[in-house]
N, C-alpha and C positions, 0 to 999 in steps of 0.2 A: 617672554620667550618660552615656547612650549615644545616638548619633544616626547616621543613615545616612551623612552627610558625614564624620563622624569615623571611622567604620568603614572608609570608602574611603581615607581618609588613611593609616590604619594598614596596610591591605593594600598600598598603594602604596609607603609608606616608614615602617616602624615607628619609625625614629629621629625623623622629623619629628613623628609623633604624640607621642613622648616629650617633645620640646622644648615642644610646644604645651600638652600636658595634664598633664605632671608637673613640668616645670621652670618654665615661665612662670607668673607670679603677679602679680596686680594689687595685692595687699595685703602681700606679703612685703617686709620692710625690706632684704633682700639686694639689692644693686644689680644683680647678675648676673641674678637671677630677674625683676626689674622690666624690665631691658633685653630679656629674652627675651619678656616680655609685649608690649612695644612692637613687637618684631620680628614677633610673631604677627599684628599688625594690617596688615602690609604686603600690598598687593594690586596686581594688574595694572590697567592703565587700562581694559581691557575689563570686568573684574569691577566696577570702580568705576562705570562708566557703566551697567552692569546694575543696580547698587544704586540709582542715581539714578532709573532708570525705575521700579523697585519702590517706592521711597519716594514718587515723584510720584503713582503710582496709589493707593497705600495712604493717604497723608496728605492728598492733595488731591482726586483724582477720586472715590474711594470715599466720602470724607467729604462731598463735595458731593451725591452721589447719596443718601446716608443722610439728609441734611437736606432732601431734596426740592428742591434747587436745580439750576438748569440749569448744565451744565458744557460748555465748548467746547474743541476741540483747541488753539486759539491760547492759551487761558488755561493749559492744562496745559503747553504748550511753554514759556511764559514762566516758570512756576514751576520747571520743570526747568532752564532756562537760568540762572536766578538761583542755584539750588543748585549747578550746575556751576561757576560763577564763584566763589562763596564758598568752596567746598571746594577748588578748585584753588589759590586764594590761600593757604588754610591749609596745604595740602600743600607749596607752594613755600617758605613761611616756616618750616616745620618738617621740612625734607627729611632732617635727620640724626637725627630722633627725640630731640632734647634740649630742654632748657629747659621751656617750658610746653606741650609737645605732649601734652596730656591726652586720652586716648581718650574720656572722658566729655563732652568739649566738643561742642557741637551740630554744628559743621562739621568735626569731626576726620576727616581722611583721610590715610593713609600709603601712598605709592605706591612700589612695588618698584623701578621704574626710576630714580626720583629718588634713592632711598637708595643703590642699588648703582652706578648710572651717573652720578648727579649731574645728570641733565638729562632732559627729556621731548621726544619727537619731536612737532613741530608737526603733522605729517601724522597721527600717531596721535591727537592731541587733536581735530583736525578731523574725523577719522573717527568718534571717539566722539560728538561733538556731532551729526553727521549720523545716526548710528544711534539716538541718543536720540530725535530727531525722528521717525525712521522707525518706531520701536517704538510710540511714542504714536499716530502716524497709523494704524498697523495696528489698534491697540486700538479706535479710534473707527470703524473700518470693519467690525468684527466684529459684525454685527447680532444673531446668535444669542446671543453672549456678553453684549452690551448688554441684550438683552431679558431674559435671566436675571437680571442685576443689578437691573434696574428692577422685576422681578416679585418679588424677594425681600422677605420681611418684615423680615429682619435681615441686615446685612452686617458681618462682623468680619474685618478684615485683620490679619495678622501677630500672631496670638494663640498664645502658647506653650502646648502641650499635653503632659502627662506621664502615662505609665502604666507599670505594673510588668510586667516580663517576664523570666523566668530570672534573678531576683535583681538585675536592673539597672533603673534608671529610664530609660525610653526617652523622649527629648525630640524633639518635632516642632513646627515653626512653619510652618503652611500660609500661603501668600501671601494667600489669601482663603477664608473660609467663608461660604456663603450659606444661610440658613434660610428655609423657605417654610411656608405654611399647610397645603398639601395634598400635598406631595411631599417625598421624602427630602432631607437636606442635600446641598449641592453644595460641593466643594472645587476651587478653581482654582489652578493652578500656572503663574505667568508665567515664560517662558524668554526670554532675550535673547541668543541665540547666532547667529553669522553663518551657521553650518551647523546647522540644527535637525534633526539626524538621530538624536540619542541619546534613546531613550525614557526616560521618568521613572517607569516602572511601579513599581519598588521604593519610591521616595520617596513616591509617591501611595498605595501600599498602607499604608505606615506612617502616613501622614496619616489615612487612613480608620480604621485601628485605634486611633490616638490619640484621634480625635474621639469614638469610641463607647465607649472604655474608660477615659478619664481621669475624674478627679473634675470634674464639670461646673462651669464658671464660673457666677457668679451671674446673668449676663445671658443664659446659654444657655436655650433653650426647654425647658420641663419634658418635653415629649414626646420629647426626644432619646434617652431611655432605651429607647424602643421600637424603635430602629434598631440594626442590626448593621453591621459594616464592609462586608458584601456589599450593603447597601442604599445606601450613600453613592455619589452621582454624583461622578465624578472627571474633570476636564478639564485637559489640558496645553495651554497656548497658547504657540506659538512666535511672538513678537512681531516678529521680523525677517523671517520667511517667510510669516506669515499662516496657517500650518498649525495645526490644532487636532486633538488626539487625545482621544477620550472613552473612559473605562474604567469597567467595572463588574466588581468582583472576584467570584470564586466561592470556595467553601470550600477548594479545592485551592491557589489562589493565596494565600489567607490563611495556610495552613499553610506554604507555601513561604517567605513573608515571615517567619513566626515562626521557622522553621528557620535562616534567614539571620541573624536577630538572635541566636539561641542560639549559633550557630557563632562569630559575631563576639565575643560576650561571653566565650565560652570562650577565644578567642585572646588577648583582652586580659587575662583573669584569669591565663592561663598565663605571659604575658610579665611581668606584675607580680609574681605569685607571693606576694601578701600583703605585699610590701615597700613602704616609704614612700620619699619623695624622697631622704632622706639615705642610703638603702641601695641606691639605683639609680645607674647611670652610663650614659653614652652607649654603652659597649661592650655593654650588655645588650640593645641594640636594633639590629637589622640596618639597613643603609642600603639604599636602593632598588636594584633591578637595572636600572633604566632611567635612564641618565645624563641624559637629556633633562629629567627631573624636577628635577634639581639647579638648572638655570638659573633657574627661577621660584620656587625654595624660599625662603621668608622667612628661614630659619635658615642660609643658605649660608655666611656668614662664620664662624659658630661651628663648624658641622659640618666644614668643610674644614680648619679648624685642628686639629681632633681627628684626622681621618683622615690 
């Protein structure tokens, strides 16, 4: 199974990819592999607050719009605040990833700084809450985006799409897919970055390819087969800056995305070389050339013992 985010992890640090995708296992009886699985769930406070924004939009805002119900900013903020408090409580109670810290639990959150430093900065938590409010406030101010959502015949958030390319199963999970009666599908990618300067072109291209090449889900419109990736409307929405970027792919860009996937799949195949977990070790995978990456790596304690 291949994804853009996993390919970027491999190119940034092959060993981190190895720990996450070869060693970590949710079902293995081996305690070491189970521990690596739990470590893989560690995230920064900023990533966590971004997930809360995504979940609030997907599970509350979009759900209310789909049902034809009015939704207000204050309601969305209240939902986000409750999620923040519940998940923070869970994270504090399971800071060492032991006991009943089950990743399948509804409020499961594992925070990197809690695990490695044993504490959280109150300033960082206050900033996270302010940015959650700011991101939701921005969403409610984006008139063009709101108009598109209200005009859609069908809104589908966080749906997993899979298609085959170069012998790999390519996985993509767009934040939101909007289907209309008389226009091509629209894919929206929510971003919650303090500095919204990184374009999401490649990720959006893979989303468009996945939507038009996957085995359509039962609730997808029948007419989806009439569209190609170049027809799909793509919007990147930076919720902390209010900036939106619209994309419409051409054939050359699709080919460029396909080549990226092919190159990445070949890199992974070469690294594994047909071997299974028992035949691979940490030494088969190089560490990052950027030491700054180690500070935020969830597998730091394991990797540093090996090195």
